[in-house]
MISEGU-182933 format. One record per residue (C-alpha): residue in one letter; x, y, z; residue number from 1. Coordinates in Angstrom, 3 decimals. Example, Ala and Ser with C-alpha at 12.3 -4.5 7.8 and 13.67 -1.06 7.14 Angstrom:
<atoms>
 resn        u        v        w resi
    A   12.300   -4.500    7.800    1
    S   13.670   -1.060    7.140    2
</atoms>
This chain:
<atoms>
 resn        u        v        w resi
    X   64.588  151.582  130.172    1
    X   68.137  150.787  129.157    2
    X   70.022  151.902  132.276    3
    X   73.782  151.635  132.446    4
    X   75.671  149.985  135.274    5
    X   76.504  153.444  136.662    6
    X   72.877  154.584  136.600    7
    X   71.618  151.411  138.207    8
    X   74.269  151.571  140.932    9
    X   73.642  155.243  141.774   10
    X   69.894  155.549  141.406   11
    X   68.214  152.153  141.717   12
    X   70.295  149.902  143.965   13
    X   70.159  149.450  147.748   14
    X   67.398  152.024  148.242   15
    X   66.296  152.383  151.823   16
    X   63.290  154.669  151.455   17
    X   61.239  155.764  148.458   18
    X   58.646  158.529  148.570   19
    X   55.989  158.772  145.860   20
    X   55.076  162.435  145.485   21
    X   57.427  165.404  145.259   22
    X   55.124  168.051  146.704   23
    X   55.113  169.691  150.128   24
    X   54.319  166.494  152.029   25
    X   56.657  164.195  150.110   26
    X   59.660  166.512  150.242   27
    X   59.186  167.167  153.949   28
    X   58.938  163.430  154.553   29
    X   62.198  162.898  152.649   30
    X   63.967  165.690  154.524   31
    X   62.929  164.455  157.960   32
    X   63.892  160.886  157.085   33
    X   67.321  162.151  156.015   34
    X   67.768  164.020  159.300   35
    X   66.867  160.905  161.259   36
    X   68.834  158.485  159.080   37
    X   71.646  160.519  157.447   38
    X   73.285  157.478  155.823   39
    X   70.048  156.231  154.258   40
    X   69.604  156.203  150.489   41
    X   66.358  158.069  149.797   42
    X   64.612  158.573  146.449   43
    X   61.619  160.799  145.689   44
    X   59.487  159.981  142.635   45
    X   57.509  162.864  141.132   46
    X   55.037  162.371  138.298   47
    X   55.422  165.862  136.850   48
    X   58.255  167.920  135.477   49
    X   57.459  170.139  138.489   50
    X   55.528  169.131  141.640   51
    X   52.358  168.082  139.906   52
    X   49.392  167.825  142.286   53
    X   48.690  171.204  143.825   54
    X   51.909  172.312  145.520   55
    X   52.759  174.741  142.703   56
    X   49.219  175.062  141.332   57
    X   47.267  176.312  144.350   58
    X   46.317  179.855  145.269   59
    X   49.060  180.210  147.855   60
    X   46.809  180.741  150.896   61
    X   47.952  180.042  154.458   62
    X   44.467  178.561  154.938   63
    X   43.370  178.482  158.551   64
    X   39.793  178.402  157.290   65
    X   37.114  181.068  156.869   66
    X   34.382  181.722  159.436   67
    X   31.682  180.050  157.346   68
    X   33.898  176.999  156.712   69
    X   34.545  176.557  160.422   70
    X   30.816  176.870  161.148   71
    X   30.109  174.202  158.522   72
    X   32.715  171.954  160.147   73
    X   31.086  172.434  163.543   74
    X   27.801  171.119  162.153   75
    X   29.284  167.707  161.396   76
    X   32.173  167.458  163.880   77
    X   32.645  167.801  167.609   78
    X   34.050  171.116  168.796   79
    X   37.212  169.379  170.006   80
    X   37.831  167.935  166.537   81
    X   37.462  171.316  164.828   82
    X   39.820  172.904  167.351   83
    X   42.378  170.126  166.838   84
    X   42.197  170.485  163.044   85
    X   42.739  174.241  163.293   86
    X   45.648  173.635  165.656   87
    X   47.239  171.288  163.105   88
    X   46.989  173.992  160.440   89
    X   48.532  176.614  162.711   90
    X   51.377  174.315  163.765   91
    X   51.956  173.173  160.191   92
    X   52.323  176.717  158.903   93
    X   54.607  177.568  161.818   94
    X   56.814  174.594  160.915   95
    X   56.938  175.672  157.254   96
    X   57.994  179.197  158.215   97
    X   60.629  177.949  160.647   98
    X   62.111  175.493  158.146   99
    X   62.301  177.798  155.130  100
    X   62.010  181.383  156.393  101
    X   59.394  183.996  155.522  102
    X   61.467  185.713  152.819  103
    X   62.138  182.451  150.998  104
    X   58.434  181.585  150.810  105
    X   57.166  185.092  150.016  106
    X   55.121  185.237  153.211  107
    X   52.867  188.316  153.336  108
    X   50.635  188.866  156.345  109
    X   47.888  190.925  154.680  110
    X   45.073  189.109  156.439  111
    X   42.061  187.302  155.030  112
    X   38.559  188.486  154.147  113
    X   35.322  186.603  153.590  114
    X   32.735  188.113  151.229  115
    X   29.038  187.293  151.402  116
    X   26.866  187.830  148.268  117
    X   24.010  190.334  148.529  118
    X   21.408  187.594  148.287  119
    X   22.943  185.718  151.259  120
    X   21.916  188.248  153.914  121
    X   20.314  185.621  156.124  122
    X   23.421  183.414  156.063  123
    X   25.615  186.478  156.684  124
    X   23.589  187.315  159.807  125
    X   23.848  183.701  160.961  126
    X   27.667  183.811  160.656  127
    X   27.865  187.114  162.521  128
    X   25.750  185.730  165.362  129
    X   28.125  182.776  165.676  130
    X   31.379  184.751  165.289  131
    X   31.979  185.445  168.985  132
    X   31.500  181.769  169.777  133
    X   34.031  180.716  167.150  134
    X   36.521  183.296  168.430  135
    X   36.060  181.905  171.913  136
    X   36.782  178.276  171.024  137
    X   39.795  179.199  168.858  138
    X   41.367  181.720  171.224  139
    X   43.527  179.086  173.000  140
    X   45.180  178.464  169.620  141
    X   45.446  181.979  168.173  142
    X   45.866  183.804  171.517  143
    X   43.712  186.603  170.114  144
    X   40.401  187.251  168.397  145
    X   40.707  185.723  164.930  146
    X   37.539  187.064  163.289  147
    X   36.111  190.577  163.232  148
    X   34.107  192.865  160.909  149
    X   35.548  195.339  158.412  150
    X   33.992  197.739  155.949  151
    X   34.165  196.897  152.250  152
    X   37.098  199.202  151.493  153
    X   38.117  197.419  148.296  154
    X   35.212  198.465  146.092  155
    X   33.729  194.984  145.748  156
    X   30.211  194.951  144.298  157
    X   27.149  192.743  144.805  158
    X   28.256  191.654  148.272  159
    X   27.305  192.583  151.841  160
    X   28.621  195.978  152.970  161
    X   30.826  194.400  155.612  162
    X   33.481  191.688  155.288  163
    X   34.544  189.146  157.897  164
    X   38.227  189.776  158.551  165
    X   40.795  187.262  159.796  166
    X   43.910  189.110  160.988  167
    X   45.970  185.891  161.046  168
    X   45.598  184.796  157.416  169
    X   48.470  185.285  154.977  170
    X   49.639  184.531  151.459  171
    X   52.724  182.805  150.052  172
    X   54.608  182.659  146.767  173
    X   54.284  178.980  145.862  174
    X   57.117  178.896  143.321  175
    X   59.563  180.458  145.785  176
    X   58.438  178.093  148.508  177
    X   58.808  174.941  146.416  178
    X   62.135  176.026  144.895  179
    X   63.536  176.612  148.388  180
    X   62.178  173.306  149.683  181
    X   63.531  171.388  146.683  182
    X   66.973  172.913  147.128  183
    X   67.006  172.088  150.834  184
    X   66.045  168.463  150.227  185
    X   68.546  167.970  147.392  186
    X   71.396  169.472  149.412  187
    X   70.638  166.963  152.160  188
    X   71.478  164.156  149.718  189
    X   68.000  162.976  148.711  190
    X   67.683  161.972  145.048  191
    X   64.652  163.327  143.168  192
    X   63.392  161.801  139.918  193
    X   60.852  163.758  137.895  194
    X   58.509  162.621  135.098  195
    X   58.100  159.234  136.777  196
    X   54.574  157.815  136.933  197
    X   54.142  154.935  139.372  198
    X   51.640  152.385  138.087  199
    X   51.581  149.990  141.038  200
    X   53.625  148.397  143.765  201
    X   53.811  144.958  145.369  202
    X   55.147  144.040  148.786  203
    X   57.522  141.271  149.701  204
    X   58.658  140.217  153.165  205
    X   61.362  142.839  153.545  206
    X   60.978  145.104  150.503  207
    X   58.576  146.717  148.059  208
    X   58.781  146.494  144.290  209
    X   57.733  149.701  142.558  210
    X   56.618  149.506  138.946  211
    X   56.562  152.705  136.922  212
    X   55.529  153.238  133.299  213
    X   59.096  152.590  132.138  214
    X   61.049  150.659  134.784  215
    X   60.871  148.787  138.084  216
    X   63.041  148.709  141.185  217
    X   62.972  147.662  144.835  218
    X   63.037  149.698  148.032  219
    X   63.086  148.711  151.683  220
    X   60.225  151.051  152.669  221
    X   57.658  152.995  150.638  222
    X   55.971  156.273  151.612  223
    X   52.962  157.454  149.590  224
    X   52.529  161.241  149.629  225
    X   50.583  161.874  146.439  226
    X   47.545  163.407  148.205  227
    X   44.924  164.023  145.478  228
    X   46.389  161.304  143.268  229
    X   46.518  158.705  146.060  230
    X   43.408  156.905  144.793  231
    X   45.447  155.727  141.788  232
    X   47.514  153.677  144.240  233
    X   44.486  152.132  145.934  234
    X   44.063  154.508  148.881  235
    X   40.281  154.760  148.947  236
    X   40.052  157.236  151.849  237
    X   41.003  160.015  149.419  238
    X   39.076  161.342  146.444  239
    X   40.649  163.693  143.907  240
    X   39.165  167.165  143.601  241
    X   40.200  169.437  140.763  242
    X   40.673  173.126  141.535  243
    X   40.576  175.424  138.505  244
    X   42.432  178.731  138.591  245
    X   43.061  181.746  136.379  246
    X   45.179  184.871  136.725  247
    X   44.912  188.300  135.113  248
    X   47.606  190.306  133.406  249
    X   49.098  193.089  135.579  250
    X   46.567  195.734  136.597  251
    X   47.690  199.310  137.168  252
    X   47.116  200.886  140.589  253
    X   45.694  197.661  142.045  254
    X   44.507  198.376  145.601  255
    X   43.466  194.847  146.566  256
    X   45.799  193.159  149.054  257
    X   45.050  190.027  151.018  258
    X   43.346  186.705  150.548  259
    X   39.608  186.593  149.940  260
    X   36.933  183.890  149.987  261
    X   33.353  183.770  148.713  262
    X   30.587  181.156  149.089  263
    X   31.993  179.179  152.046  264
    X   35.409  179.095  150.444  265
    X   34.277  177.568  147.139  266
    X   35.700  180.671  145.437  267
    X   38.904  182.409  146.444  268
    X   41.100  185.183  145.103  269
    X   44.184  187.209  146.017  270
    X   46.671  189.745  144.720  271
    X   50.026  188.632  143.326  272
    X   52.494  190.727  141.284  273
    X   49.857  193.425  140.544  274
    X   47.498  190.721  139.270  275
    X   44.411  189.009  140.616  276
    X   44.434  185.220  140.933  277
    X   41.029  183.613  141.318  278
    X   40.058  179.962  141.615  279
    X   37.402  177.518  142.754  280
    X   33.923  176.764  141.432  281
    X   34.087  173.036  142.182  282
    X   30.611  173.295  143.730  283
    X   29.143  173.944  140.267  284
    X   29.766  170.324  139.268  285
    X   31.213  168.174  142.050  286
    X   31.098  164.939  140.052  287
    X   32.973  166.260  137.031  288
    X   35.601  167.859  139.264  289
    X   36.247  164.562  141.050  290
    X   39.004  163.810  138.550  291
    X   42.775  163.543  138.175  292
    X   42.752  165.274  134.783  293
    X   44.646  168.574  134.704  294
    X   42.233  170.364  132.397  295
    X   39.763  173.249  132.622  296
    X   36.040  173.402  131.889  297
    X   34.089  176.182  130.214  298
    X   31.453  176.125  132.967  299
    X   33.854  176.946  135.785  300
    X   36.180  179.228  133.849  301
    X   33.184  181.340  132.776  302
    X   32.021  181.553  136.394  303
    X   35.473  182.689  137.531  304
    X   35.379  185.384  134.860  305
    X   31.933  186.402  136.041  306
    X   33.074  186.705  139.661  307
    X   35.902  188.977  138.543  308
    X   33.591  191.227  136.525  309
    X   30.659  191.459  138.936  310
    X   32.341  191.312  142.358  311
    X   36.128  191.675  142.404  312
    X   36.914  194.162  139.608  313
    X   33.542  195.681  138.649  314
    X   35.015  199.016  137.483  315
    X   38.379  197.793  136.216  316
    X   39.304  196.541  132.770  317
    X   41.332  193.345  132.901  318
    X   42.687  190.605  130.648  319
    X   43.209  186.948  131.504  320
    X   46.827  185.842  131.233  321
    X   46.845  182.147  132.245  322
    X   44.481  179.347  133.233  323
    X   45.400  176.068  134.936  324
    X   44.181  173.410  137.364  325
    X   45.525  171.446  140.321  326
    X   44.382  168.289  142.076  327
    X   43.784  168.202  145.831  328
    X   42.747  165.285  148.039  329
    X   39.376  165.266  149.820  330
    X   37.513  162.751  151.955  331
    X   34.768  162.220  154.500  332
    X   36.981  163.820  157.148  333
    X   39.244  166.851  156.846  334
    X   41.874  165.253  159.048  335
    X   44.930  164.082  157.057  336
    X   45.431  160.325  156.767  337
    X   48.870  159.505  158.185  338
    X   49.234  155.809  158.834  339
    X   51.107  152.584  158.191  340
    X   49.305  150.617  155.483  341
    X   51.317  147.407  155.756  342
    X   54.652  146.174  157.031  343
    X   56.715  148.228  154.564  344
    X   54.268  150.841  153.243  345
    X   53.113  154.140  154.795  346
    X   50.960  157.039  153.586  347
    X   50.403  160.725  154.336  348
    X   47.506  162.010  152.240  349
    X   44.098  163.794  152.227  350
    X   45.124  167.366  152.997  351
    X   41.684  168.680  151.993  352
    X   42.947  171.697  150.064  353
    X   44.965  172.896  153.069  354
    X   48.359  171.595  151.943  355
    X   50.246  174.809  152.632  356
    X   49.108  174.798  156.238  357
    X   49.331  171.058  156.881  358
    X   51.816  169.666  154.335  359
    X   54.994  170.250  156.350  360
    X   53.547  168.734  159.500  361
    X   52.007  165.797  157.602  362
    X   55.379  165.070  155.965  363
    X   57.101  165.159  159.346  364
    X   54.504  162.869  160.916  365
    X   54.795  160.488  157.956  366
    X   58.549  160.200  158.432  367
    X   58.079  159.645  162.153  368
    X   55.919  156.566  161.494  369
    X   59.084  154.653  160.668  370
</atoms>
């Protein structure tokens, strides 16, 4: 690009720290770096016009994890690891609330509910038999019983008569949260560049050259916080996972309040502005959804429609208003990858669809690597 002297001097000269990724993790990393090094020149590069991965495209769930998800985790992980992961989510959400304030992020503590399809009676009974044990191992974190049973008071159809309730779950307004976080970071003096796609980087002895689609520049240290898009920069511990979402038009006299999960969390829905947002369905075609393309598929969108008609709103007429997709980062472990890659390069990625809960803490830990 044909930058002027003034542009080069202000934006691309003598850069101390560059963060790739302007979502929850990247912005928190930038903010904490600025608090620690107030005179540092810090630049955040964001691929999208808005935060592009999943920070403004997710369902807006606090995401401690449903009962069935935790039981699945216990099958492949030691109890101590599952407890530590849950603790990270709790502490991460606490940090987010402390930094931005509940009003600014639209925090609503309506609780969370897990639905079990009628045909999954055996699995439902299995989860109920294990519920007291899960409450026991998580009580040191939550200080109370997290999971209990509630009647199906929402009129859901084709599911078990009782729902597993989590009194600690909550929902957020993602646009409010990101707008507040962006403002906070910009006021601190961090420069944010949008619509910048990083193609690659190369490391020298005391700097890193970053090459984008349109220009190149050097920085002293590089922090990669692109989560689901990290594989494009050679971080193989993370695989992209597309999450498709749709939202209805406003529905009169909507009684549903809270966050809800079905099929071990592969489907999720919530109320927002008298609408129902529903997403998921990645389990219908894992391979196809392992992509960085922000598109939707007929297979999954039809299934989301079906879930609305047969389970969520069986007696209510509704119209679909918008459809979209976001990209999250998954891997063999659900623990975020926060590490130094080389002398001048660091990464904080693989939030496993739990970015709201863990993004603030991951960003802080990424900054503290320096």
